[in-house]
N, C-alpha and C positions, 0 to 999 in steps of 0.2 A: 457445440462447444464455443466458449469466449474467444476472443481474439488474443487475450492473454494466454489462456490455456493452451491453444494451438501453436502458438511461439515457443512456449515453456515446455510443452509435449506433457501435459500434466492434465488430470481431469477437473471437470468443472466443480467438484465438490473440494478437491485439494485447494484449487485457486480461490474459492470462496472461503475456506477457512484461514490461508495466508492473508488475504485481504482484510479479512475480518481481525486478525491479530494486529497487523499493520494499522489499522484504524484505531483499534483501542488503544494501541501504543502512540497514536497522534501522528504517526509518520505519514500516512496518506489521508487524505479528505476526499469525501464523496459528495456526488451530487446526483439527486435522482430526476430523470426526466421521462416521465410517464413510466414505462416497464423496463428503460434502462437506467443503470447506475455507471456514472463516470466517476473515475479516480483518478486524483492528481497527488503529486508529491506535495507534503506540508515543508515547504522550503525553510520556514523558520525553526521548526522543530528539528527538521535534520540539521541545520547550521548549528544549533544549541547542542545537539548530541554529538556532533563533530568535534566542538571545541571542547565539551566535556571529556571526550576520548582522548584527544591531544594533551590535556591538562593531565590527565590519569598516566600518560604512557611516559 
């Protein structure tokens, strides 16, 4: 189980599906190193989304 899955108490497949959705939405970026994939937040997109939501509320 991934460290994310262990912390969130979710299965590997559930975590993979969520990360895929977040990546397709542009909210996370991934970087592959050998067999490992590392994910990080896409701060620029998250900030743009936050500004959009703030303007709509």
